[in-house]
C-alpha positions in Angstrom: 16.6 -0.5 10.7 14.7 2.3 9.4 13.9 5.2 11.8 10.5 4.4 13.6 8.3 7.5 16.0 9.2 7.0 19.5 5.1 7.7 20.3 2.3 6.1 17.9 1.2 8.8 15.6 -2.3 8.9 14.7 -3.7 10.1 11.2 -7.4 10.6 10.8 -9.9 11.8 8.0 -14.1 10.7 8.3 -13.8 7.2 9.3 -10.7 6.2 8.5 -7.9 6.2 10.9 -4.0 5.3 10.1 -1.8 4.8 13.2 1.8 4.4 12.4 3.7 2.2 15.4 4.1 -1.0 16.5 0.8 -3.5 16.3 0.9 -4.6 19.7 1.2 -1.3 21.5 -1.6 0.0 19.1 -4.1 -2.9 19.6 -3.3 -2.4 23.8 -3.5 1.2 24.1 -5.5 2.7 21.8 -8.2 0.4 20.1 -11.3 -0.2 22.0 -12.1 -3.5 23.2 -15.5 -4.8 21.2 -15.6 -2.6 18.3 -14.5 -3.8 15.3 -16.7 -6.4 13.3 -14.0 -7.5 11.1 -10.0 -7.9 11.4 -7.8 -8.7 8.6 -4.3 -9.6 9.5 -1.5 -10.3 7.5 1.4 -10.6 9.4 5.3 -10.7 8.6 5.5 -14.8 7.3 9.3 -15.1 9.5 10.8 -16.1 6.2 13.1 -13.8 5.7 11.6 -10.8 3.6 13.0 -7.4 3.6 9.8 -4.2 4.5 11.9 -1.2 4.0 14.1 -1.2 7.4 12.7 -4.3 8.9 13.6 -8.2 8.1 11.0 -10.5 8.9 12.9 -13.4 10.4 12.8 -14.2 14.3 15.4 -15.8 16.0 13.2 -19.2 16.0 9.6 -20.3 15.1 8.7 -20.8 18.7 9.8 -17.2 19.4 7.7 -15.9 16.3 4.9 -17.7 17.7 4.6 -16.5 20.9 5.1 -12.7 19.3 1.6 -13.7 17.3 0.1 -15.2 20.1 0.7 -11.6 22.0 -1.8 -9.3 18.6 -3.4 -12.5 18.3 -5.1 -12.5 22.0 -5.8 -8.6 21.5 -7.2 -8.6 18.3 -9.9 -11.1 19.5 -10.6 -8.6 22.7 -11.1 -5.9 19.7 -13.5 -7.9 17.9 -17.7 -7.3 18.4 -19.5 -10.7 19.6 -20.6 -11.2 16.3 -17.0 -10.0 14.7 -14.7 -12.2 12.3 -11.1 -12.6 11.6 -9.1 -13.6 8.5 -5.7 -14.3 9.0 -2.6 -15.3 6.7 0.5 -16.6 7.5 3.4 -18.7 6.0 2.4 -22.4 4.9 5.6 -23.3 7.4 3.8 -21.0 10.4 0.2 -21.7 10.0 0.2 -24.5 12.1 1.3 -22.8 15.1 -1.4 -20.0 14.6 -4.5 -22.8 13.6 -3.9 -24.9 16.8 -3.9 -21.7 18.9 -6.9 -19.7 17.1 -9.3 -23.1 17.7 -9.1 -22.5 21.2 -10.1 -18.6 21.1 -12.4 -18.5 18.3 -14.4 -20.9 15.7 -12.3 -21.5 12.9 -14.7 -21.8 10.0 -12.6 -22.4 7.1 -9.1 -22.5 6.1 -8.8 -21.4 2.6 -6.1 -21.9 0.1 -5.3 -18.8 -1.8 -3.6 -19.9 -4.6 -2.1 -18.3 -8.0 0.3 -18.4 -10.8 3.9 -19.1 -10.1 6.3 -17.0 -11.3 10.4 -16.3 -10.9 12.6 -18.9 -9.7 11.3 -22.5 -9.4 12.1 -25.0 -7.3 13.7 -27.8 -9.1 14.8 -30.4 -5.5 11.1 -30.3 -4.1 7.2 -28.8 -5.0 7.4 -25.3 -4.6 5.0 -23.2 -2.9 2.2 -21.9 -5.1 -0.5 -21.0 -2.2 -0.9 -19.1 1.1 -3.1 -20.5 3.8 -5.9 -18.2 5.1 -7.8 -18.8 8.3 -11.3 -17.3 8.5 -12.5 -17.5 12.3 -15.5 -15.8 14.0 -16.1 -15.3 17.6 -19.7 -17.2 17.9 -20.5 -19.8 15.4 -24.1 -18.9 15.8 -23.9 -15.5 15.7 -22.0 -13.6 12.6 -22.2 -12.1 9.4 -21.8 -14.0 6.0 -23.2 -12.3 3.5 -23.3 -15.0 0.6 -25.4 -13.5 -1.8 -22.5 -10.6 -2.4 -19.7 -13.1 -3.0 -21.6 -15.3 -5.3 -19.3 -17.0 -8.7 -20.6 -18.8 -11.6 -21.2 -22.1 -11.1 -19.8 -24.7 -14.1 -22.2 -27.6 -13.5 -25.4 -24.7 -13.4 -24.4 -21.7 -16.2 -22.3 -24.3 -18.4 -22.6 -27.8 -18.6 -26.3 -27.1 -17.8 -26.6 -30.1 -15.8 -30.1 -31.1 -14.3 -30.5 -31.9 -10.4 -32.9 -35.1 -10.5 -32.7 -35.0 -6.5 -35.3 -32.3 -6.3 -39.1 -33.2 -6.1 -39.4 -31.5 -9.5 -36.3 -32.3 -11.6 -34.3 -28.7 -12.6 -31.2 -27.3 -13.9 -28.5 -26.4 -11.2 -28.3 -23.1 -10.0 -25.7 -20.7 -11.9 -24.2 -19.2 -9.4 -22.8 -20.7 -5.7 -20.7 -19.4 -2.9 -17.0 -20.0 -3.5 -15.4 -23.4 -2.2 -12.1 -22.9 0.2 -9.9 -22.9 -3.1 -9.7 -19.2 -4.5 -7.7 -18.2 -7.3 -6.4 -14.8 -7.6 -3.3 -13.3 -9.7 -0.8 -11.7 -7.4 -0.2 -8.1 -7.8 2.1 -7.4 -10.7 4.2 -4.5 -11.5 1.6 -3.4 -14.2 -1.3 -3.3 -12.6 -2.7 -0.4 -11.6 -3.0 -1.1 -7.5 0.5 -2.2 -7.5 2.7 -0.6 -4.9 5.9 -1.1 -3.8 5.9 -3.8 -1.4 7.5 -7.1 -1.4 3.9 -9.2 -0.3 1.2 -6.8 -1.4 -2.0 -8.8 -1.5 -4.7 -8.0 -4.5 -8.0 -5.8 -4.2 -10.0 -9.1 -5.6 -8.9 -11.2 -2.5 -9.5 -8.5 -0.2 -12.8 -7.3 -1.8 -14.4 -11.2 -1.4 -13.5 -11.0 2.7 -14.9 -7.6 3.1 -18.2 -8.3 1.4 -18.6 -11.5 2.6 -18.1 -10.9 6.3 -18.9 -7.2 7.0 -21.3 -4.5 6.2 -21.5 -1.2 5.0 -20.9 1.3 7.8 -19.0 -1.4 10.1 -15.0 -1.0 11.0 -12.4 -3.2 9.4 -9.2 -3.4 11.2 -6.3 -4.3 9.5 -3.0 -4.2 12.4 -0.3 -5.4 9.3 -1.4 -2.7 6.7 1.5 -2.7 4.5 0.1 -1.2 1.6 -3.3 -0.6 3.1 -5.2 -2.4 0.7 -8.0 -4.1 3.0 -8.3 -0.6 4.0 -8.4 0.7 0.6 -11.2 -1.6 -0.5 -12.9 -1.4 2.7 -13.1 2.2 2.3 -14.5 2.1 -1.5 -17.1 -0.3 -0.1 -18.6 2.1 2.5 -16.9 0.6 5.6 -14.6 2.5 8.6 -11.1 1.7 8.6 -8.3 1.2 11.1 -4.7 0.2 9.8 -2.0 0.2 11.6 1.6 0.0 9.6 5.1 0.4 11.2 7.3 1.3 8.3 7.5 5.0 7.7 7.2 4.2 3.8 4.2 2.3 3.7 2.4 5.2 6.1 3.3 7.4 3.2 1.5 5.1 1.2 -1.9 4.2 3.4 -2.3 8.3 4.0 -1.4 8.7 -0.1 -4.3 5.9 -0.9 -7.3 6.8 1.9 -7.0 10.0 0.3 -6.4 11.3 4.7 -3.2 13.9 3.5 -0.8 14.5 0.5 2.0 15.4 2.6 4.3 14.2 5.6 7.0 15.9 7.2 6.8 18.4 4.1 7.0 15.6 1.3 4.4 15.6 -0.7 2.6 11.8 -1.0 3.2 10.8 -5.0 1.8 7.7 -6.9 4.5 4.9 -7.5 6.2 6.1 -11.0 6.7 3.3 -12.8 8.6 2.9 -15.6 8.1 0.6 -19.1 11.0 -0.6 -20.6 10.4 -2.4 -23.6 12.8 -5.6 -24.9 13.4 -6.8 -28.4 13.4 -10.3 -29.3 16.9 -10.7 -28.4 16.1 -9.7 -24.4 18.1 -6.1 -25.3 16.6 -3.5 -23.8 14.8 -0.8 -26.3 14.3 2.6 -24.6 11.7 4.6 -25.8 12.5 8.6 -26.2 9.9 8.7 -23.7 9.5 6.5 -20.7 5.7 6.3 -19.9 4.4 5.9 -16.1 1.3 3.8 -16.1 -1.5 6.1 -16.5 -0.6 7.6 -19.5 -1.7 6.7 -22.8 
């Protein structure tokens, strides 16, 4: 287990805050109730992945669910009356969270984020190629949803150019539409500029849709399991205030760098990931050039 700070540490620059510590402790002791307009929660999935010095595996599913209920209750308290929350989880554990949250919030959408498969493929069953997301609001009559900011191209109108004869004056179907609840975004790959060394990094495009739809410039976005701080980085770019909470030191460093809060931690210079590229020939053998290039070199 990696060494963790004995007390909660807070780093701040302008409207952007990073907390280094346990999410439940920070939520309980450091975040005021009814002050956050949007929460994005992407907790450990309880499937045995290693995050720096932490392995996300609880003794039983019931133990994991009880832990989730603790931080979910706190998150609900932190939201403003018109606040919204997106919650991600594994396909195995999402039913626990869905049943629990529907008694405390209004679940407006059950979203499927699907992506291309890679790596080891399932042979004896149907492998998973999606992750579920709950979109919940505190008040179904009073919440932010900026439909015009997340419109996508509608094939019916934009490509097929079909006519809608249901209207009093027949007209072509709209060329744009609000996305449905099946979202395709590629997973973050090593060669992408946004890539960080994290086992479950979420793509910026996925977070941008949530932030644009469910918050306004100047609102506060909270991510209690910040990881690579993608939610905070996207929210910062879109003019929102941010609060990110992270337990692991390695990922706190990523957040401080991505949010430009500070460039050193405990004397260590916080550098972007130095990615090396090794080409392979047609026979799969490594062919190393005399100069290994980093991501941003020509």
